[in-house]
N, C-alpha and C positions, 0 to 999 in steps of 0.2 A: 504494500500500500504506500509506504513512504517513498519507494522507488518511483512509483507512478506519479506521485505529487511532485517529486523533484524534477521529473521529465517535463511535466506540464508547466511548472514554474520556469524552467529553463527555456522552453519554447515561448512562453509569454514574454519573458525578458528579452529574448532575441527579437520578437516582433516589435516590442516597444522601442528597442534601440534603432531599428530601421525606420520607424515611423517618425522619428525626430526630424524637424525641419531646421536646416542650417541657416544662420543669419550671415555667414561669411560668403561674400560674393565670389563667384567663379571668375578667375582671371586667365584669359587665353592670350598667350604670347604669340604675336604675329611675326615679329622680327626682334632679335636680340643680339647685341654684340657686347663684348667685355674688353676693357682696356685698363690695366693696372688695378684690378679688383673693383672697378667701377662698371656697373652694368647700365647700358642704355637700351631701351626697348620700347616698342609700340605694342600696346595691349588692347584687348577688347574685354570689357566687363559688362556682359549682358545682364540687364535687370528689368523685370516686368515685361519680358518679351521684346525689349528694344536693346540694340547695341549701343555701347558708349565707348568710343576710342580715346585712348590717352597716350601721351608720350611721356615715358618715365625718363627723366633727365639724370637720375641717379642721386647719390648722396650729396649733400651740400656742406661746404666748409664754413667755418666761423672766421671772421677777421675783418680786414679792410680791403681797400681797392688793390693793394699790392700783395699782401700776405694772407694766406688762407690756411687754416689748420683743420684737418678732418678729425672731429671729435665724436660725431654722431653717426654711427654706421646704420642706424635703424630708420631714420627719417628719409623719405624720398620726395622729390619734387615731381608732380604730375601736371602736365599741360593738357587740358581738354582739347581734343581734335575734332569732335563732332559725333554725330550719330550714324553716319554712313561711311563706308570706306572711301568714297569719292571726296567727302568733306575732309576726312583725315589726311588724304594725300594732298589736297589743296592747301590745308593749313601747314603741312610740313613743307610744301613748296614755297609758301610765304616766308617761312623761317629760312629756308635754303637760299632765297633771294638776297638775304642780308650779306652772304658771302660775296656777292657781286658788287656791293656798294663800297663806299670808302670806309676805312677803319674809323671806328668811333660811332658809326651809324647804329641807332638802336630803335626799338619799338617796345610797346608794352602789351603783354598778353595776360590772361588770367591763369592762375596756377594754384595748386593745392599742395602744401607741404604737410605731409602726414606720415605716420608710422607704418601703417599697413596698407590700406586701400584708400584711393581718392574718395572724397566726399563733396558735399556742396559748399564747404567752407573755402571759397576761392579768394585769392588776394592778387594784387598786381605784381607781376614779375617783369623786370626789365631784361630784355634780350639785346645784348650788344655784340657787335662784331669787332674783334681785335685781331691784329696781325703782328704777333710777337716774332722773334727771330725764326725764320725758316718754317713757320707754320701759320695756319689761320684757325681761329677759334671763335665759337659763340660762347658768351658768358650769360648765364641765367642767374640773375641776382634779385634778392629780396632785401630791401633796406629796413633794418630794425632801428630802434631808438639810438643805440650807440655802437652798433656793429653791423656788418654786412654778411649775409649768407649767400654763397655763390657756388655754382657748378659750371663746369666747362666741357665742351665737346669740340673735337677737332673737325675740320672740314672733311677729312678722309672718312672718319667714323660716321659723320652725318650722311655723306654720300652713300656709304655702305648700307645704312638704314633705309635710305630712299630706294636703292636698287632692290633690297629685300622686300620692301613694301610694294613696289611695282610688280615684282615677281609673284608676291602673294595675291595681288589683284588679278593677275593673269590666270592663276590656278583657281581662284574663287571669284569668277566674274559676277555672280548673282548676289554677292554679299554687299 
């Protein structure tokens, strides 16, 4: 009798575990590259039957305009790209066009600096084009009261992301 009750209780617990609804959104990586332990990726986070595309710029350092220290390996900066793949590619091309401008050119976009997944808490992010020695970079920065949070991506890495995103669009034309 106790053996039967144990089996029934075990089956009930198993069904109860599978019936739980998760609150953690699913994150689908479309394109990802890594440089010096910093990941850059374009992700899709579908919620309520609708796609939401985000550009993960990676972790941001603390400091000022010249000197940045990586102290926070958990927080990532997410830039919203839109709800369709075409909108995402268009927004990424807008960022890519900064590389064709003069150094110091910048624009403001919305972004979400968060620990796990992007949310509705958006703030202004300044995206600036810099041309240090032998390279070209975009700086994504958020100005705080007395310090600056910044992340950088090189032109080569950004172009790799764009090629991967274009390839993804060719494979999934209906998305």
